[in-house]
N, C-alpha and C positions, 0 to 999 in steps of 0.2 A: 707653159705651166704644167707641173707634175702634181696631180691631185689624186688622192686615193679614191677608189670608186664609191666609198660610203660618204665622202665629203659632200656638202651642199654649198654650191657657189652661186650666188645670185647673178642672173644674166647681166645686170648693170654694175656689178663689181668690176673694178679695173685691177687686174692681177698681172704682174710682169711674167714674161715667159720663163724666167729662171727661178721663179718662186716655187716652193714646195708646200703642199697642204696635206696633212695627215688624216688618218681615219676619223670619221664621225665629227669632223670640225664643220662649223657653219660660218660662211663668209657672206655677210649681208649686203644689202643695197648701199651704194655710195661708199664702199670700202675700197681704198687704194693700197695695194701691196707693191712695194718697190722691188728692184732687182735683188735676187739672192736672199729674199726673206724666207724664213722657214716657220711654218705654222704646224705644230705637232698635233697629236691626237686630242680630241674632245675640247677644242678651243672654240670660243664664240667671239666673233668680231662683228660689230654693228656700226653702220655709218650714220652720219658722215664721220669718217675716220681715215686719216692718211698716215701711212707708215713709209718712211724712206727706204734706203738700201740696207740690206744685211741685218735686219732685225730677226730675233729668234723668240718665238712665243711658245712656251712650254705647256704641257697638258693642263686642262681645266682652267686656264686663264680666260678672263672675260674683259674685253676692251670695247668701249664705245656704248655702254648702256647709259640710259638717261640719268641725270644727276639726282642724287638723293636730297632734294631740296623741296620744301613744302610749297615754295613759290612757283615751282616748275609747272607749266601748263602745256607741255608738248611742243614748245618752240623748237625751231631748227637750230641746233647748236652742234659743236664738233670737237674733235681731238686732232691735234697735229703732232706727229712723232718724227724725230729725225732719223739718223742712221746708226746702226751698230748696237742697238739696245738689246738687253736680254730681259724678258718678262718670265720669271720662273712660275712654278706651279701655283695656281689659284690666285694669281695677281688680278686685281680689279682696277680699272681706270674708267672714270665717268666723264661724260661730256660736260661742257661748260653750261652756264646760264646766261640769258640775255642781259641780265642786270650787271654782269661783270665782263661784257664783251663777247661772251658766247663760246670761248675756245679754251680748252685745257691743252697745255703745251708741255712736251718733253723733248729735250735736246738730243745729244748724241752720246753713244758709248756709256750709257748708264746700266747698272746692274740692279734690278729690283728683285729681291729674293722672295721666297715663297710667302704667300698670304699678305703681301704688301697691298695697301689700298691707297689709291690716289683719287681724291674727291674732285668735285667739279671746280673748274676755274683755277686749279693749281698750275704754277709755272715752274718747271724744273729746268735747270741748266744742263751741263754736260759733265761726264765723268763722275757722276754721283753713284754712291753705293747706299742702298737701303736694305738693311738686314731683315730677317724673317719677322713678319707680322708688324712691322712699323706701319703706322697709319697716319695719313694726312687728312685733316678736315678741309673744308672748302677754302679757296683763295690763298693757299699757302705758297710762298716762294722759297725755292732752294737754289743757292748759288753753286757754281761749278766746284767740282772736287770735294764736295761735302760728303761725310760719312755719317749715316743715321743708324744708330744701333738697333738691335732687335727689340721689338715690343715698345718702341717709343711711340707716344701719342702726341700729335701736334695740333694745337688749337687753331681755329680758323683765323685767317688774316695775319698769321705769324710769318716772320721772315727767318730763314736759316742761312747764315752767312757762308760765303765761299770758303773752302779749305778747312772747315771746322770738323771736329769729331764729337759726336754725341754718344755718350755712354748708353748702354742698354737700359731699358725700363724707365728712361727719363720722360717725365711728363712736361711738355713744353707749352707754356702760356705767355711767354715773352719772346722777343726777338733774340736769336742766338748769335753771339759775336762771331764774325769771320775769323779764321786762322786759329781759333782757340779750341781747347778741349773742355767740354761741359758735361756734367753729370748731375743727376738728382738721386744718386744712390741713397743719400741721407737727405740733406738739404741741397737744392740745386746750387752749384757754385762753379765758377770758372777755375780750371786747374792749370792754366798756363797755355803758352803757344803750342799748337799741334805740331811739334817739331818733326816727328817721323813722317807724318803725312805731308808736311811742307817740303821736307827734303826730297821725298819721292816725287813731288810735283815740280822739282827743279828750282825752288827758291834758294837764293844764296844764303850762306851762313850769316852774313852781315844783316840781311833782311830779317832772318828769324831772331837773331839776337836783339835787334831793335824792337821787334814785336813783343819779345819777352820783357824788354824794358818798359814798353808802354803798358803791358799787362800788370806789372808790379805797381805802377803809379795808379792804374785804374782800379785794381782789385785787392791789392795788398797794402796800400797806404791808408792813412786815416783821412784821406781827402774824399769829399763827395764827388759825384760824377762831374759836375761843372768845374770844380777846382782841378780834378784830375785831367780833364781835357785841356785846361789852360796850362797845366804843368807839362803835359805831353808836347803841346805846341811850343812852349818855351824851350824845351830841350833841343829843338831844331833837328829832329830825326831826319835822316836822309832817305830812308826807304819809302817808296811810293805806297807800299802796303800799309804803313802806319797811317798815312793820309786816308786810305780806304777805310781803315778801322775807325778813325775819328769821324769821318763823314757818315758811316753807318750808324754810329751812336747818335750823332746830332739829328739824323733823320728819323730816328725811331719814334713811333707813336705809342708803343706799348711799354716802353722802358726795356732795358737790356738786363740779362742775367749777369750777376757779378759774384 
């Protein structure tokens, strides 16, 4: 471990030999830092907190503080973080609550830009981008490859589908469709398949075209949601991603943005 002399590392923290810790950072008890992690200046990490390999934590970020939940009574809860994530300046990630299983989870290769907040019990997949000052309330789920624009505010218990793109300043109080572009610039509405993001993620043109076809039935026809789902299924789309979209809508408890 390469730690600056001004850093404070708890004797019961577990820090890999290849990790780096910058000036004035504090590494608390029950913190685990994996191989090749870099903790820059003025960072606070409190356990129980586990970070995998190759994570980078930028100045003034704070990971592992107690949940901001009125029901919290000091129970032992934790955060689990995968590999290759970047936590930019002033990012905050809170531990879970016992009422929801006790663990806040973040997958691999995510970029959380400055001032992002991840509240208690959130479950993030991998390859997610959250732009500056986007904030998640408790119990939010985000699927892989989602992009959350700057200053988005996400209501508790909301799901953000995989591969979607959320425009900046969108206030989210319903589940966000996977694969689609959504914004609340004026009224919140779905703008179509997230074609550029889906192409970058390697989806075939045929899959994207079928997702656009499903979008038109769901959001641009005069059909209600039930009728639109029946019409989508009647079309016999071949793409497995269309089935994921339909299953996501059918399982929504808050309703979906259209």
